[in-house]
N, C-alpha and C positions, 0 to 999 in steps of 0.2 A: 527523401526530399533533398534535392540538390541546393546547397547554399554557397554563397560566395564566402571567401575567407573572413571577411568582416562580419557577415551574418553568423557564421559558425562561432566566431569569437564572442559575439554578443549572446548567442544561445548558450554556449558553454559557461559564460559568466552568470547567466540566469539560473540554470539548473545543474551545471556540472557537465563534464564531457560525456558523450554517449559512447560507452565501452561495453565489452562483454561482461557477463556475470563474474563477480569475484568470489571470494570465499571458497565454498566447495563446488562451485560451478553449477551447471544444470544437471540434475539427476536423470538417469535413464528413463524413469517412469514419467518425467515431466515433458519429454520431447514431443510425444504425440497428443498431448492433452491440453485443454484449457478449461477453467471452471465454468460450470453452468451459470453461475451468478455474475460472470464477467460483463462489465459494462464500461463504455466510454463516458467520461464526465462531460456533460453538456448541460444546458439550462434545464432540460426535461429530467434527465437522470439526477442532476444536482438537487432540483426541487423535490423530487420524490424521495431521495436519500435524506434530505434535511427533515422532511415531514416524518419519515420513518424513525430517524434517530431521536427526534423530539418525542415521539410516541413511546419508544422503548425506555427512554430516560425518565418518563413520567410514571411508568408502571411501578407499582409497589409490591412486586412479587419478590420481596427481599432483594430487589435489584439484581437478582441472579442472572437474568438474561444479559443485561448490559455489561455485567462484570465478566462474563465468559466470552462475549462477542468481541471479535476484532475484525477489522476490515483491512485487507491488503490494498496498497495502491502503488502505481509505478508511472513514471513519465518516460515515454519511449523516445527514440531518436528523432521522431517527427514533432515532438513537443506535445503529444496527446497524453492525457492522463487516463489510465484505466484502473478500475477497482473491482474487487470481489471479496466475498468472505473467503477465509482459508478453508477450502473444502478438503474432505478426506475421501479417498477412493479405495476400492478394493483392487486386487490384482488384475481384474478384467476391465478396470476403468469405470466401474459403476460408482456413482456418488453415494457415499454412506451418510454423509452429513458433515458436521463440524465437531471438533474437540475443543474444550476450553483451552485458552491460551496457556494456562498453568500446567496442563498435562504434557509431560515430556515423553512418558512411556506410552506406547500404543501397541496393539497386536501386530505381529510381524507382517501380516498380510495386508495391512492398511498403510496408505501413503498420503502425505499432505501434498496438495498442489500449491507450490510456493510462488514467489514473485515472478520467476521466468514464464510461468504459464499465463500470466496476464498479457504478455506481449502478443499472443496469438501465433507466433512464429519463433521457434527456439533460436534462430539465427539472427533475430532482430536485436539491436543494441538498445540500451536504456541509460538514462542519465542518473536517476535517483529513484529510490523506492522506500517504502516504510509502511507504517500501520496507523490506523485510527483506532483508539481504544477508549473505553469508558473510564474516566477519571475526573470526578467532580472536584478534586482538590487542587485547582489551578493556583499556583503560588502567587500569581498576580491578582487574584480575586476577581476575575472577569465574570464569574458565574457560568462559564462554559463548562459543559459536562463531559465533553469528549476532547481528547488530546491527539494532536498530529505528531508522529514521531518519524525519525529516519531509521527505525529498527528493521533493517533488512541486511542480513549478513552478506548478501550478494550484490546489493545495489545502494544501500543507504549508509553503510559503515566503511566505505572505501576511503583511502587516505585523501582523495581529491575533494571529498564532500565538506561543505562549509554551512554554517547556520543560514547564510544568505540564500543558499539553494533551497533549504527547507522553507524559509520565509516566502520565497517565490512560489513554491507549491501551495502554501497556505493562501497566497493571493489568488491563485488559480481556483482553489476551492471557493474562496469568498466571492469571486466573480460569478459563481454558480449557486450562491445562496447558502454555503456551508461555512460555519465559523468555528474554529478550534483554537485551543491554546496549544503552544508549541513546546515540545520537549526534544531539543537537539541532543543526540547522544554522540559522544566523542568517537570519531572514526578510528578504526583499527590500523595499526602500522602496516 
């Protein structure tokens, strides 16, 4: 989307500049793939996601599902917000499922589909990314059970990220019926 210099400055102030993936960049297995659960945030998907998160938060199966579940999100260079669960695929690209967030080790033949795969095109730029995680311990006491973070080593923890960018993302979720408490994590140098 072509923007005037003034529009670009306003957009950058809102979400941060749209730049390539930082950190360890885009992994080879991520170039040709995107998650099956990938969706663009709009009124329909936002309403469905809000209902789903409410339902899983109310289940009393030791809260196991909400505790292992996490949702990746990203704001692309056009200002669109995309989300999906962090899917795991085998070497042929077949979706295996999801691993709990706490699991760092996995079989060598399985790969996570990270934030770059939400863009639908590995060459596309993004402004900010992070996760939605179950955490009913909001320090502000809002009663919200899910937390919005900027926990993305490639898009959310870049030196240019500020709390205001994450707050703007929270506003985008709120416009679509989703309310989270915010955990802004300090960007890496």
